[in-house]
N, CA, C and O atoms as a Tinker XYZ file with bonds, in Angstrom:
   480  protein
     1  N    112.079000   82.007000   82.174000    73     2
     2  CA   111.893000   81.346000   80.899000    64     1     3
     3  C    113.161000   81.539000   80.072000    63     2     4     5
     4  O    113.819000   82.578000   80.131000    81     3
     5  N    113.477000   80.510000   79.306000    73     3     6
     6  CA   114.603000   80.568000   78.377000    64     5     7
     7  C    114.107000   80.083000   77.017000    63     6     8     9
     8  O    113.297000   79.160000   76.934000    81     7
     9  N    114.605000   80.721000   75.944000    73     7    10
    10  CA   114.160000   80.379000   74.589000    64     9    11
    11  C    115.378000   80.235000   73.675000    63    10    12    13
    12  O    116.295000   81.056000   73.699000    81    11
    13  N    115.361000   79.169000   72.870000    73    11    14
    14  CA   116.390000   78.938000   71.869000    64    13    15
    15  C    115.737000   78.958000   70.497000    63    14    16    17
    16  O    114.656000   78.398000   70.313000    81    15
    17  N    116.390000   79.603000   69.532000    73    15    18
    18  CA   115.973000   79.578000   68.133000    64    17    19
    19  C    117.090000   78.897000   67.359000    63    18    20    21
    20  O    118.243000   79.324000   67.417000    81    19
    21  N    116.749000   77.844000   66.639000    73    19    22
    22  CA   117.738000   77.101000   65.839000    64    21    23
    23  C    118.948000   76.720000   66.683000    63    22    24    25
    24  O    120.075000   76.733000   66.189000    81    23
    25  N    118.729000   76.386000   67.934000    73    23    26
    26  CA   119.805000   75.942000   68.816000    64    25    27
    27  C    120.582000   77.040000   69.505000    63    26    28    29
    28  O    121.482000   76.747000   70.292000    81    27
    29  N    120.262000   78.307000   69.233000    73    27    30
    30  CA   120.957000   79.441000   69.856000    64    29    31
    31  C    120.038000   80.109000   70.858000    63    30    32    33
    32  O    118.918000   80.490000   70.519000    81    31
    33  N    120.501000   80.255000   72.092000    73    31    34
    34  CA   119.673000   80.879000   73.120000    64    33    35
    35  C    119.540000   82.374000   72.851000    63    34    36    37
    36  O    120.513000   83.039000   72.497000    81    35
    37  N    118.340000   82.890000   73.020000    73    35    38
    38  CA   118.091000   84.314000   72.824000    64    37    39
    39  C    118.802000   85.080000   73.935000    63    38    40    41
    40  O    118.575000   84.816000   75.116000    81    39
    41  N    119.657000   86.024000   73.565000    73    39    42
    42  CA   120.396000   86.788000   74.573000    64    41    43
    43  C    119.538000   87.888000   75.184000    63    42    44    45
    44  O    118.660000   88.433000   74.515000    81    43
    45  N    119.781000   88.212000   76.427000    73    43    46
    46  CA   119.141000   89.364000   77.057000    64    45    47
    47  C    117.639000   89.276000   77.180000    63    46    48    49
    48  O    116.962000   90.304000   77.181000    81    47
    49  N    117.093000   88.063000   77.284000    73    47    50
    50  CA   115.636000   87.893000   77.380000    64    49    51
    51  C    115.117000   88.600000   78.626000    63    50    52    53
    52  O    115.604000   88.361000   79.731000    81    51
    53  N    114.125000   89.476000   78.443000    73    51    54
    54  CA   113.607000   90.283000   79.546000    64    53    55
    55  C    112.435000   89.651000   80.257000    63    54    56    57
    56  O    111.825000   88.699000   79.770000    81    55
    57  N    112.130000   90.199000   81.426000    73    55    58
    58  CA   111.037000   89.681000   82.244000    64    57    59
    59  C    109.679000   89.903000   81.594000    63    58    60    61
    60  O    108.717000   89.224000   81.954000    81    59
    61  N    109.570000   90.830000   80.651000    73    59    62
    62  CA   108.306000   91.093000   79.974000    64    61    63
    63  C    107.969000   90.063000   78.912000    63    62    64    65
    64  O    106.908000   90.141000   78.293000    81    63
    65  N    108.854000   89.100000   78.691000    73    63    66
    66  CA   108.608000   88.052000   77.693000    64    65    67
    67  C    107.554000   87.086000   78.216000    63    66    68    69
    68  O    107.509000   86.784000   79.408000    81    67
    69  N    106.700000   86.598000   77.301000    73    67    70
    70  CA   105.649000   85.667000   77.700000    64    69    71
    71  C    105.566000   84.513000   76.706000    63    70    72    73
    72  O    106.026000   84.610000   75.569000    81    71
    73  N    104.967000   83.421000   77.172000    73    71    74
    74  CA   104.764000   82.227000   76.353000    64    73    75
    75  C    103.354000   81.755000   76.641000    63    74    76    77
    76  O    103.058000   81.310000   77.750000    81    75
    77  N    102.473000   81.849000   75.638000    73    75    78
    78  CA   101.049000   81.568000   75.853000    64    77    79
    79  C    100.501000   80.687000   74.741000    63    78    80    81
    80  O    101.054000   80.617000   73.643000    81    79
    81  N     99.407000   80.024000   75.056000    73    79    82
    82  CA    98.711000   79.211000   74.063000    64    81    83
    83  C     97.366000   79.861000   73.765000    63    82    84    85
    84  O     96.536000   80.033000   74.657000    81    83
    85  N     97.160000   80.222000   72.492000    73    83    86
    86  CA    95.956000   80.928000   72.076000    64    85    87
    87  C     95.029000   80.009000   71.306000    63    86    88    89
    88  O     95.475000   79.128000   70.571000    81    87
    89  N     93.734000   80.224000   71.483000    73    87    90
    90  CA    92.709000   79.459000   70.775000    64    89    91
    91  C     92.361000   80.137000   69.452000    63    90    92    93
    92  O     92.330000   81.364000   69.356000    81    91
    93  N     92.102000   79.318000   68.439000    73    91    94
    94  CA    91.555000   79.804000   67.179000    64    93    95
    95  C     90.184000   79.158000   67.026000    63    94    96    97
    96  O     90.051000   77.934000   67.019000    81    95
    97  N     89.185000   79.995000   66.906000    73    95    98
    98  CA    87.795000   79.530000   66.862000    64    97    99
    99  C     87.346000   79.245000   65.440000    63    98   100   101
   100  O     87.853000   79.833000   64.485000    81    99
   101  N     86.384000   78.332000   65.312000    73    99   102
   102  CA    85.791000   77.975000   64.021000    64   101   103
   103  C     84.994000   79.168000   63.490000    63   102   104   105
   104  O     84.553000   80.014000   64.266000    81   103
   105  N     84.808000   79.237000   62.161000    73   103   106
   106  CA    83.971000   80.297000   61.599000    64   105   107
   107  C     82.580000   80.278000   62.231000    63   106   108   109
   108  O     82.071000   79.227000   62.620000    81   107
   109  N     81.989000   81.443000   62.323000    73   107   110
   110  CA    80.655000   81.650000   62.891000    64   109   111
   111  C     80.588000   81.378000   64.401000    63   110   112   113
   112  O     79.502000   81.208000   64.956000    81   111
   113  N     81.741000   81.339000   65.053000    73   111   114
   114  CA    81.762000   81.225000   66.510000    64   113   115
   115  C     81.590000   82.615000   67.099000    63   114   116   117
   116  O     81.879000   83.618000   66.447000    81   115
   117  N     81.122000   82.664000   68.326000    73   115   118
   118  CA    80.958000   83.947000   68.995000    64   117   119
   119  C     79.733000   83.943000   69.875000    63   118   120   121
   120  O     79.333000   82.902000   70.398000    81   119
   121  N     79.148000   85.089000   70.035000    73   119   122
   122  CA    77.950000   85.219000   70.870000    64   121   123
   123  C     76.722000   85.378000   69.995000    63   122   124   125
   124  O     76.740000   86.086000   68.989000    81   123
   125  N     75.665000   84.708000   70.396000    73   123   126
   126  CA    74.392000   84.849000   69.687000    64   125   127
   127  C     73.683000   86.093000   70.211000    63   126   128   129
   128  O     74.158000   86.731000   71.151000    81   127
   129  N     72.569000   86.434000   69.618000    73   127   130
   130  CA    71.795000   87.606000   70.033000    64   129   131
   131  C     71.381000   87.493000   71.502000    63   130   132   133
   132  O     71.299000   88.500000   72.206000    81   131
   133  N     71.122000   86.273000   71.959000    73   131   134
   134  CA    70.712000   86.075000   73.352000    64   133   135
   135  C     71.886000   86.183000   74.326000    63   134   136   137
   136  O     71.686000   86.184000   75.541000    81   135
   137  N     73.123000   86.276000   73.791000    73   135   138
   138  CA    74.292000   86.393000   74.651000    64   137   139
   139  C     74.969000   85.065000   74.942000    63   138   140   141
   140  O     75.980000   85.028000   75.644000    81   139
   141  N     74.423000   83.968000   74.410000    73   139   142
   142  CA    75.000000   82.644000   74.618000    64   141   143
   143  C     76.191000   82.463000   73.679000    63   142   144   145
   144  O     76.126000   82.839000   72.509000    81   143
   145  N     77.262000   81.898000   74.184000    73   143   146
   146  CA    78.446000   81.636000   73.378000    64   145   147
   147  C     78.219000   80.400000   72.531000    63   146   148   149
   148  O     77.739000   79.381000   73.029000    81   147
   149  N     78.566000   80.484000   71.235000    73   147   150
   150  CA    78.401000   79.350000   70.328000    64   149   151
   151  C     79.703000   79.100000   69.589000    63   150   152   153
   152  O     80.571000   79.971000   69.525000    81   151
   153  N     79.830000   77.912000   69.036000    73   151   154
   154  CA    81.014000   77.595000   68.243000    64   153   155
   155  C     81.925000   76.622000   68.953000    63   154   156   157
   156  O     81.583000   76.041000   69.982000    81   155
   157  N     83.108000   76.462000   68.363000    73   155   158
   158  CA    84.069000   75.549000   68.954000    64   157   159
   159  C     85.481000   75.987000   68.589000    63   158   160   161
   160  O     85.691000   76.745000   67.641000    81   159
   161  N     86.435000   75.498000   69.357000    73   159   162
   162  CA    87.842000   75.793000   69.111000    64   161   163
   163  C     88.348000   74.850000   68.018000    63   162   164   165
   164  O     88.186000   73.633000   68.115000    81   163
   165  N     88.959000   75.421000   66.981000    73   163   166
   166  CA    89.546000   74.604000   65.920000    64   165   167
   167  C     90.893000   74.040000   66.354000    63   166   168   169
   168  O     91.161000   72.850000   66.192000    81   167
   169  N     91.734000   74.903000   66.904000    73   167   170
   170  CA    93.056000   74.474000   67.337000    64   169   171
   171  C     93.646000   75.521000   68.281000    63   170   172   173
   172  O     93.111000   76.621000   68.419000    81   171
   173  N     94.746000   75.165000   68.922000    73   171   174
   174  CA    95.474000   76.080000   69.800000    64   173   175
   175  C     96.904000   76.183000   69.291000    63   174   176   177
   176  O     97.489000   75.195000   68.848000    81   175
   177  N     97.462000   77.390000   69.359000    73   175   178
   178  CA    98.833000   77.628000   68.919000    64   177   179
   179  C     99.617000   78.321000   70.033000    63   178   180   181
   180  O     99.098000   79.187000   70.737000    81   179
   181  N    100.862000   77.922000   70.169000    73   179   182
   182  CA   101.759000   78.595000   71.100000    64   181   183
   183  C    102.306000   79.860000   70.465000    63   182   184   185
   184  O    102.604000   79.889000   69.271000    81   183
   185  N    102.436000   80.908000   71.272000    73   183   186
   186  CA   103.078000   82.145000   70.841000    64   185   187
   187  C    104.036000   82.581000   71.934000    63   186   188   189
   188  O    103.705000   82.561000   73.119000    81   187
   189  N    105.223000   82.974000   71.515000    73   187   190
   190  CA   106.204000   83.532000   72.440000    64   189   191
   191  C    106.384000   84.999000   72.084000    63   190   192   193
   192  O    106.683000   85.339000   70.940000    81   191
   193  N    106.200000   85.855000   73.065000    73   191   194
   194  CA   106.407000   87.284000   72.888000    64   193   195
   195  C    107.750000   87.608000   73.529000    63   194   196   197
   196  O    107.858000   87.716000   74.750000    81   195
   197  N    108.766000   87.761000   72.694000    73   195   198
   198  CA   110.136000   87.952000   73.151000    64   197   199
   199  C    110.409000   89.446000   73.304000    63   198   200   201
   200  O    110.198000   90.231000   72.380000    81   199
   201  N    110.880000   89.816000   74.490000    73   199   202
   202  CA   111.231000   91.208000   74.757000    64   201   203
   203  C    112.604000   91.242000   75.409000    63   202   204   205
   204  O    112.839000   90.595000   76.430000    81   203
   205  N    113.498000   91.999000   74.810000    73   203   206
   206  CA   114.850000   92.162000   75.330000    64   205   207
   207  C    115.054000   93.651000   75.611000    63   206   208   209
   208  O    115.042000   94.458000   74.682000    81   207
   209  N    115.240000   94.027000   76.878000    73   207   210
   210  CA   115.346000   95.446000   77.222000    64   209   211
   211  C    116.504000   96.162000   76.521000    63   210   212   213
   212  O    116.362000   97.314000   76.112000    81   211
   213  N    117.660000   95.477000   76.380000    73   211   214
   214  CA   118.822000   96.113000   75.762000    64   213   215
   215  C    119.723000   95.030000   75.188000    63   214   216   217
   216  O    120.074000   94.071000   75.876000    81   215
   217  N    120.092000   95.192000   73.926000    73   215   218
   218  CA   121.005000   94.255000   73.277000    64   217   219
   219  C    122.173000   95.003000   72.666000    63   218   220   221
   220  O    122.029000   96.135000   72.205000    81   219
   221  N    123.333000   94.360000   72.664000    73   219   222
   222  CA   124.473000   94.923000   71.946000    64   221   223
   223  C    124.197000   94.772000   70.453000    63   222   224   225
   224  O    123.271000   94.066000   70.054000    81   223
   225  N    124.997000   95.432000   69.641000    73   223   226
   226  CA   124.830000   95.319000   68.188000    64   225   227
   227  C    125.008000   93.872000   67.745000    63   226   228   229
   228  O    124.253000   93.390000   66.900000    81   227
   229  N    125.992000   93.174000   68.301000    73   227   230
   230  CA   126.234000   91.780000   67.926000    64   229   231
   231  C    125.052000   90.891000   68.315000    63   230   232   233
   232  O    124.651000   90.027000   67.535000    81   231
   233  N    124.492000   91.090000   69.502000    73   231   234
   234  CA   123.332000   90.307000   69.940000    64   233   235
   235  C    122.124000   90.589000   69.048000    63   234   236   237
   236  O    121.382000   89.675000   68.689000    81   235
   237  N    121.932000   91.862000   68.693000    73   235   238
   238  CA   120.817000   92.240000   67.832000    64   237   239
   239  C    120.948000   91.589000   66.460000    63   238   240   241
   240  O    119.974000   91.053000   65.932000    81   239
   241  N    122.133000   91.631000   65.885000    73   239   242
   242  CA   122.366000   91.033000   64.568000    64   241   243
   243  C    122.125000   89.525000   64.629000    63   242   244   245
   244  O    121.541000   88.952000   63.709000    81   243
   245  N    122.569000   88.890000   65.697000    73   243   246
   246  CA   122.351000   87.449000   65.856000    64   245   247
   247  C    120.865000   87.130000   65.914000    63   246   248   249
   248  O    120.396000   86.237000   65.209000    81   247
   249  N    120.119000   87.855000   66.748000    73   247   250
   250  CA   118.681000   87.610000   66.869000    64   249   251
   251  C    117.975000   87.832000   65.534000    63   250   252   253
   252  O    117.145000   87.023000   65.122000    81   251
   253  N    118.304000   88.914000   64.872000    73   251   254
   254  CA   117.656000   89.206000   63.592000    64   253   255
   255  C    117.983000   88.144000   62.542000    63   254   256   257
   256  O    117.105000   87.744000   61.776000    81   255
   257  N    119.216000   87.689000   62.498000    73   255   258
   258  CA   119.572000   86.663000   61.509000    64   257   259
   259  C    118.882000   85.335000   61.820000    63   258   260   261
   260  O    118.477000   84.621000   60.903000    81   259
   261  N    118.744000   84.995000   63.116000    73   259   262
   262  CA   118.038000   83.766000   63.478000    64   261   263
   263  C    116.586000   83.801000   63.011000    63   262   264   265
   264  O    116.039000   82.782000   62.588000    81   263
   265  N    115.966000   84.974000   63.089000    73   263   266
   266  CA   114.546000   85.109000   62.730000    64   265   267
   267  C    114.308000   85.344000   61.248000    63   266   268   269
   268  O    113.253000   84.971000   60.733000    81   267
   269  N    115.255000   85.950000   60.551000    73   267   270
   270  CA   115.003000   86.372000   59.174000    64   269   271
   271  C    115.658000   85.510000   58.105000    63   270   272   273
   272  O    115.253000   85.559000   56.944000    81   271
   273  N    116.665000   84.721000   58.475000    73   271   274
   274  CA   117.320000   83.882000   57.474000    64   273   275
   275  C    116.583000   82.550000   57.357000    63   274   276   277
   276  O    115.881000   82.129000   58.276000    81   275
   277  N    116.757000   81.897000   56.209000    73   275   278
   278  CA   116.110000   80.605000   55.971000    64   277   279
   279  C    116.525000   79.606000   57.031000    63   278   280   281
   280  O    117.634000   79.718000   57.555000    81   279
   281  N    115.712000   78.656000   57.367000    73   279   282
   282  CA   114.363000   78.442000   56.864000    64   281   283
   283  C    113.356000   79.369000   57.543000    63   282   284   285
   284  O    113.620000   79.877000   58.633000    81   283
   285  N    112.213000   79.589000   56.912000    73   283   286
   286  CA   111.186000   80.466000   57.446000    64   285   287
   287  C    110.501000   79.863000   58.665000    63   286   288   289
   288  O    110.062000   80.588000   59.558000    81   287
   289  N    110.411000   78.530000   58.701000    73   287   290
   290  CA   109.899000   77.808000   59.868000    64   289   291
   291  C    111.093000   77.121000   60.494000    63   290   292   293
   292  O    111.864000   76.456000   59.802000    81   291
   293  N    111.254000   77.275000   61.801000    73   291   294
   294  CA   112.473000   76.789000   62.431000    64   293   295
   295  C    112.190000   76.219000   63.819000    63   294   296   297
   296  O    111.123000   76.422000   64.398000    81   295
   297  N    113.190000   75.496000   64.329000    73   295   298
   298  CA   113.077000   74.866000   65.642000    64   297   299
   299  C    113.209000   75.906000   66.749000    63   298   300   301
   300  O    114.115000   76.739000   66.742000    81   299
   301  N    112.274000   75.835000   67.707000    73   299   302
   302  CA   112.304000   76.702000   68.888000    64   301   303
   303  C    112.151000   75.816000   70.115000    63   302   304   305
   304  O    111.289000   74.938000   70.161000    81   303
   305  N    112.983000   76.056000   71.087000    73   303   306
   306  CA   112.894000   75.335000   72.356000    64   305   307
   307  C    112.601000   76.356000   73.440000    63   306   308   309
   308  O    113.266000   77.388000   73.536000    81   307
   309  N    111.603000   76.060000   74.251000    73   307   310
   310  CA   111.225000   76.936000   75.358000    64   309   311
   311  C    111.280000   76.119000   76.642000    63   310   312   313
   312  O    110.724000   75.023000   76.714000    81   311
   313  N    111.949000   76.655000   77.647000    73   311   314
   314  CA   111.921000   76.051000   78.974000    64   313   315
   315  C    111.326000   77.082000   79.915000    63   314   316   317
   316  O    111.903000   78.144000   80.152000    81   315
   317  N    110.152000   76.744000   80.448000    73   315   318
   318  CA   109.485000   77.651000   81.384000    64   317   319
   319  C    110.193000   77.601000   82.743000    63   318   320   321
   320  O    110.981000   76.696000   83.015000    81   319
   321  N    109.898000   78.581000   83.576000    73   319   322
   322  CA   110.500000   78.631000   84.907000    64   321   323
   323  C    110.148000   77.404000   85.744000    63   322   324   325
   324  O    110.861000   77.072000   86.690000    81   323
   325  N    109.059000   76.737000   85.402000    73   323   326
   326  CA   108.643000   75.527000   86.114000    64   325   327
   327  C    109.479000   74.319000   85.709000    63   326   328   329
   328  O    109.398000   73.269000   86.346000    81   327
   329  N    110.286000   74.462000   84.649000    73   327   330
   330  CA   111.079000   73.358000   84.135000    64   329   331
   331  C    110.420000   72.643000   82.973000    63   330   332   333
   332  O    111.034000   71.779000   82.348000    81   331
   333  N    109.163000   72.995000   82.672000    73   331   334
   334  CA   108.465000   72.383000   81.549000    64   333   335
   335  C    109.137000   72.819000   80.251000    63   334   336   337
   336  O    109.417000   74.001000   80.046000    81   335
   337  N    109.392000   71.844000   79.379000    73   335   338
   338  CA   110.133000   72.090000   78.148000    64   337   339
   339  C    109.253000   71.822000   76.929000    63   338   340   341
   340  O    108.492000   70.855000   76.900000    81   339
   341  N    109.364000   72.686000   75.929000    73   339   342
   342  CA   108.600000   72.556000   74.688000    64   341   343
   343  C    109.564000   72.632000   73.508000    63   342   344   345
   344  O    110.431000   73.504000   73.466000    81   343
   345  N    109.413000   71.726000   72.557000    73   343   346
   346  CA   110.149000   71.770000   71.297000    64   345   347
   347  C    109.118000   71.964000   70.196000    63   346   348   349
   348  O    108.281000   71.092000   69.960000    81   347
   349  N    109.178000   73.115000   69.519000    73   347   350
   350  CA   108.150000   73.511000   68.564000    64   349   351
   351  C    108.777000   73.926000   67.241000    63   350   352   353
   352  O    109.969000   74.226000   67.167000    81   351
   353  N    107.951000   73.936000   66.200000    73   351   354
   354  CA   108.334000   74.545000   64.929000    64   353   355
   355  C    107.558000   75.847000   64.844000    63   354   356   357
   356  O    106.332000   75.860000   64.963000    81   355
   357  N    108.287000   76.956000   64.634000    73   355   358
   358  CA   107.659000   78.272000   64.686000    64   357   359
   359  C    108.170000   79.153000   63.548000    63   358   360   361
   360  O    109.130000   78.808000   62.859000    81   359
   361  N    107.515000   80.286000   63.367000    73   359   362
   362  CA   107.987000   81.344000   62.480000    64   361   363
   363  C    107.967000   82.634000   63.288000    63   362   364   365
   364  O    107.408000   82.670000   64.384000    81   363
   365  N    108.571000   83.689000   62.758000    73   363   366
   366  CA   108.674000   84.923000   63.547000    64   365   367
   367  C    108.078000   86.122000   62.820000    63   366   368   369
   368  O    107.929000   86.139000   61.598000    81   367
   369  N    107.744000   87.121000   63.629000    73   367   370
   370  CA   107.386000   88.434000   63.080000    64   369   371
   371  C    108.711000   89.146000   62.765000    63   370   372   373
   372  O    109.784000   88.554000   62.889000    81   371
   373  N    108.628000   90.394000   62.366000    73   371   374
   374  CA   109.832000   91.196000   62.176000    64   373   375
   375  C    110.435000   91.524000   63.538000    63   374   376   377
   376  O    109.710000   91.699000   64.517000    81   375
   377  N    111.748000   91.605000   63.595000    73   375   378
   378  CA   112.436000   92.026000   64.812000    64   377   379
   379  C    112.384000   93.551000   64.859000    63   378   380   381
   380  O    112.791000   94.224000   63.912000    81   379
   381  N    111.882000   94.087000   65.968000    73   379   382
   382  CA   111.720000   95.536000   66.106000    64   381   383
   383  C    112.487000   96.053000   67.317000    63   382   384   385
   384  O    112.816000   95.289000   68.225000    81   383
   385  N    112.766000   97.341000   67.326000    73   383   386
   386  CA   113.387000   97.991000   68.478000    64   385   387
   387  C    112.898000   99.425000   68.545000    63   386   388   389
   388  O    112.460000   99.992000   67.544000    81   387
   389  N    112.977000  100.015000   69.754000    73   387   390
   390  CA   112.461000  101.379000   69.901000    64   389   391
   391  C    113.537000  102.439000   69.689000    63   390   392   393
   392  O    113.244000  103.546000   69.236000    81   391
   393  N    114.780000  102.099000   70.017000    73   391   394
   394  CA   115.817000  103.123000   69.960000    64   393   395
   395  C    117.187000  102.484000   69.772000    63   394   396   397
   396  O    117.456000  101.400000   70.290000    81   395
   397  N    118.041000  103.162000   69.034000    73   395   398
   398  CA   119.423000  102.738000   68.857000    64   397   399
   399  C    120.323000  103.761000   69.538000    63   398   400   401
   400  O    120.184000  104.964000   69.319000    81   399
   401  N    121.242000  103.278000   70.361000    73   399   402
   402  CA   122.186000  104.159000   71.045000    64   401   403
   403  C    123.579000  103.936000   70.497000    63   402   404   405
   404  O    124.026000  102.796000   70.370000    81   403
   405  N    124.266000  105.015000   70.171000    73   403   406
   406  CA   125.659000  104.933000   69.745000    64   405   407
   407  C    126.477000  105.659000   70.797000    63   406   408   409
   408  O    126.357000  106.872000   70.966000    81   407
   409  N    127.313000  104.904000   71.504000    73   407   410
   410  CA   128.122000  105.461000   72.585000    64   409   411
   411  C    129.334000  106.190000   72.015000    63   410   412   413
   412  O    129.676000  106.021000   70.844000    81   411
   413  N    129.979000  106.998000   72.847000    73   411   414
   414  CA   131.146000  107.774000   72.438000    64   413   415
   415  C    132.287000  106.916000   71.920000    63   414   416   417
   416  O    133.082000  107.370000   71.097000    81   415
   417  N    132.373000  105.686000   72.394000    73   415   418
   418  CA   133.440000  104.793000   71.944000    64   417   419
   419  C    133.045000  104.006000   70.690000    63   418   420   421
   420  O    133.794000  103.138000   70.242000    81   419
   421  N    131.881000  104.304000   70.130000    73   419   422
   422  CA   131.424000  103.646000   68.913000    64   421   423
   423  C    130.577000  102.404000   69.133000    63   422   424   425
   424  O    130.056000  101.840000   68.171000    81   423
   425  N    130.427000  101.961000   70.396000    73   423   426
   426  CA   129.584000  100.800000   70.667000    64   425   427
   427  C    128.122000  101.155000   70.399000    63   426   428   429
   428  O    127.681000  102.271000   70.671000    81   427
   429  N    127.377000  100.183000   69.859000    73   427   430
   430  CA   125.976000  100.395000   69.520000    64   429   431
   431  C    125.122000   99.453000   70.353000    63   430   432   433
   432  O    125.457000   98.281000   70.526000    81   431
   433  N    124.007000   99.980000   70.869000    73   431   434
   434  CA   123.048000   99.193000   71.651000    64   433   435
   435  C    121.655000   99.442000   71.106000    63   434   436   437
   436  O    121.355000  100.521000   70.594000    81   435
   437  N    120.799000   98.419000   71.224000    73   435   438
   438  CA   119.412000   98.506000   70.781000    64   437   439
   439  C    118.505000   98.325000   71.986000    63   438   440   441
   440  O    118.657000   97.372000   72.751000    81   439
   441  N    117.552000   99.252000   72.155000    73   439   442
   442  CA   116.647000   99.237000   73.308000    64   441   443
   443  C    115.282000   98.684000   72.906000    63   442   444   445
   444  O    114.815000   98.887000   71.785000    81   443
   445  N    114.652000   97.977000   73.856000    73   443   446
   446  CA   113.297000   97.446000   73.680000    64   445   447
   447  C    113.152000   96.621000   72.407000    63   446   448   449
   448  O    112.276000   96.882000   71.583000    81   447
   449  N    114.002000   95.643000   72.260000    73   447   450
   450  CA   113.952000   94.747000   71.096000    64   449   451
   451  C    112.827000   93.734000   71.330000    63   450   452   453
   452  O    112.698000   93.179000   72.421000    81   451
   453  N    112.023000   93.504000   70.299000    73   451   454
   454  CA   110.929000   92.555000   70.437000    64   453   455
   455  C    110.707000   91.784000   69.141000    63   454   456   457
   456  O    110.988000   92.265000   68.043000    81   455
   457  N    110.187000   90.561000   69.312000    73   455   458
   458  CA   109.813000   89.719000   68.190000    64   457   459
   459  C    108.790000   88.704000   68.710000    63   458   460   461
   460  O    108.861000   88.269000   69.859000    81   459
   461  N    107.852000   88.341000   67.856000    73   459   462
   462  CA   106.878000   87.311000   68.213000    64   461   463
   463  C    107.220000   86.037000   67.471000    63   462   464   465
   464  O    107.545000   86.058000   66.284000    81   463
   465  N    107.143000   84.931000   68.183000    73   463   466
   466  CA   107.332000   83.609000   67.590000    64   465   467
   467  C    105.986000   82.900000   67.643000    63   466   468   469
   468  O    105.343000   82.865000   68.692000    81   467
   469  N    105.558000   82.335000   66.520000    73   467   470
   470  CA   104.228000   81.722000   66.427000    64   469   471
   471  C    104.385000   80.286000   65.945000    63   470   472   473
   472  O    105.107000   80.007000   64.988000    81   471
   473  N    103.694000   79.385000   66.629000    73   471   474
   474  CA   103.751000   77.975000   66.251000    64   473   475
   475  C    103.189000   77.785000   64.842000    63   474   476   477
   476  O    102.210000   78.426000   64.458000    81   475
   477  N    103.816000   76.909000   64.094000    73   475   478
   478  CA   103.427000   76.612000   62.712000    64   477   479
   479  C    101.999000   76.102000   62.639000    63   478   480
   480  O    101.506000   75.802000   61.552000    81   479
């Protein structure tokens, strides 16, 4: 899978990244006392769970600026491994990472960088 935000491809996209379509159910949907499922799906939204195992400082800054700078809703292009292509308008969660490494030569790397992209 490959993902672009505002025309820029996400660097270092990891194998743990996923692209799924989730259902949002109408109010009062669920299971009745008898165990029968009731209700209906209101709509479906695409979500991309972006995971980058390791990014340089420059790559991290680029990803964060793509997600955090205006506009809040932005163009996202996803090409699945099957070749299926999606052009969506999405917004993002906060960009997170688990650890920052500073090497002896001053280079900085960010480990386990993640962000969620959600269809508008």
